[in-house]
N, C-alpha and C positions, 0 to 999 in steps of 0.2 A: 858326767854329771855337772849340773850348775854349779855347786858348791866346789867340786874341784877346780873348775875353771876360775872362780873367783879367787880360791886360794892360791891358784898357780899364777894367776893374773898379778896379784899383789906382790909376789915374789919377783916377777918379770919386771914391774915397775920399780921395785926397790933395786934391782940389779942395774937398771938403766940409768937411776939416779946415781950409782955409785960410777958407772962406766963414763957418764957425761957431766960435766959441770954445769952447764946452763941448761934451765928448764927449756928453753926454746928447742934445744937439741933433742932433748927426752920426747917433747911433745911432736916433734918431726918424726921421730924414729916411730913412736906409737902409731901415728897416722900412716906411715909407710907400712907398717906390719899389718894394720887394719886393713888398708887397702888391698894388701895381698891376700888377706882371708876373704874380703867381699868379693874379690874377682872369682874366686873359687867357690864360696858359700852360695852364690846365686844359682848355681845348676841344682844344688841339694834343696835349695827353698823351692824352686819353681817344681822339682820333681815331687817333692813330699807335700807341698801345699795344694797342688792342682788348680791354682789361681788362673783366672782369666786375665787375658790382655788389659791393662789399665787404659783407659781413653784419656786421662787428664792428669795433671800434676797432683791434683787434689786426691783423685784415687788412688795415686802412687803412693802419696804420703799417707794416706789411710792404711793402705796395705802394710807399709813399714811398721806404722804404730799399733795397728791391731793384729796383724798375722805374725810377721817377722819377729817383731820383739817378744810375743808370747811364745812363739816356737822355740826361739833360742835362749831367750832370758827369763822367761816365766812371768812376764809384766806386759801390760800395755800402756801406751802412751795416749795423752789427748794431743789433738791437732788443732792449730789454729793458721789462717791465712793470714800474713802480715803485709801483704802488698796488694794494690789495686790491680795490678798486671797480672795477679795470679799465678806467681812463680816463686813467691818466698812464704815458707811455712816454719812453724816452730813446733816441735816435738816436745811436750812438757811430760817428764817423768816425776811422778810423786815418789816413787820407789826406785831406786837404782840399786840392782844386785850386785854390780861390780864394787860396789863402796859398802857393802854388808860388815866387812871386817876392818873397815878404815875410820878412826875417829875424827881426825883432821888432818890437814896438810901441816907439815912443819914450816914455821915462820919463814925459814930460809928457802922454801920451796913455794913461794906465793904465785909465781907464774907458772908452775906445773899445771898442766891439764890431765889431770889423773886418768881420766876416761876417754882421751883422744882416740884410743883404739876404735871406738864406736864410730867416730866421724871418719875414720879411713874405710871402716868396713860398709858403711852406708854408701860413701862415694865411690868405692870400687864396685858394689853391687850395682849401683844405677848405671856407672858407666858401661857395664857389660851388657845392659839392656838398652843402650844407646842414648842415655839421658845424663848429660854433663851437668854437674852441680858442684857446689862449694857447700861445704858442710863444716859448721863450727859450733862449739859450745858457746852459748850466750848467758847461761847462768848455771851455777855449781853449787850444790849443797855443801860440797866439801869446802867452797870458799865463803861460806855464810849466806849464801842465796836461799830463798824459801823453797825454791825448785830445782831441779836439773832441767835446763832447756836447751834443745840442740836446734840450730838454725840450719835449714836447707834453702839454698837458693839456685833453682834450676837457671842455667845459664843462657838458655833460649826461651824466648817467650812462647806461650801456647799457640799463638798464630804462626810462628816459625815453623813450628812441627807440621801444621797443616799444609803450608806451602810447598813443604819438602816432599810430602806424600802425592801432590797433584803433578 
């Protein structure tokens, strides 16, 4: 269940904070773990959602925000395109279930990206459908921001994908 995952996730992050002195090392570890989950989760997502092939980065990002987040986290995200090239997007989460039981980050953990697992999951899943992307947290409620915002930058422009098909 989602609640069990959220509770378990909190314990995982706490243990990683004990194992690693530097927040950057914890962030890297969470991203790697998420990546491993993402490359496996995509098969489950494609089988259970019965979605059709996305034709653009915009459709792909909408699918993540509206279908995948709802399916696995019970929430949806809003999407905005942040580049004229059409390859950079923001996913805005008004509610992030991974932090349901977290008040705030300790002052000594200011560089910790508590939910960095999500970035790895998204990156891994996208890679498995041949979409290379950088995924990073841009804003985080745990750090005092108004919303949680995840940035996705597809590493090839849309027109690069069209040329490869021809």
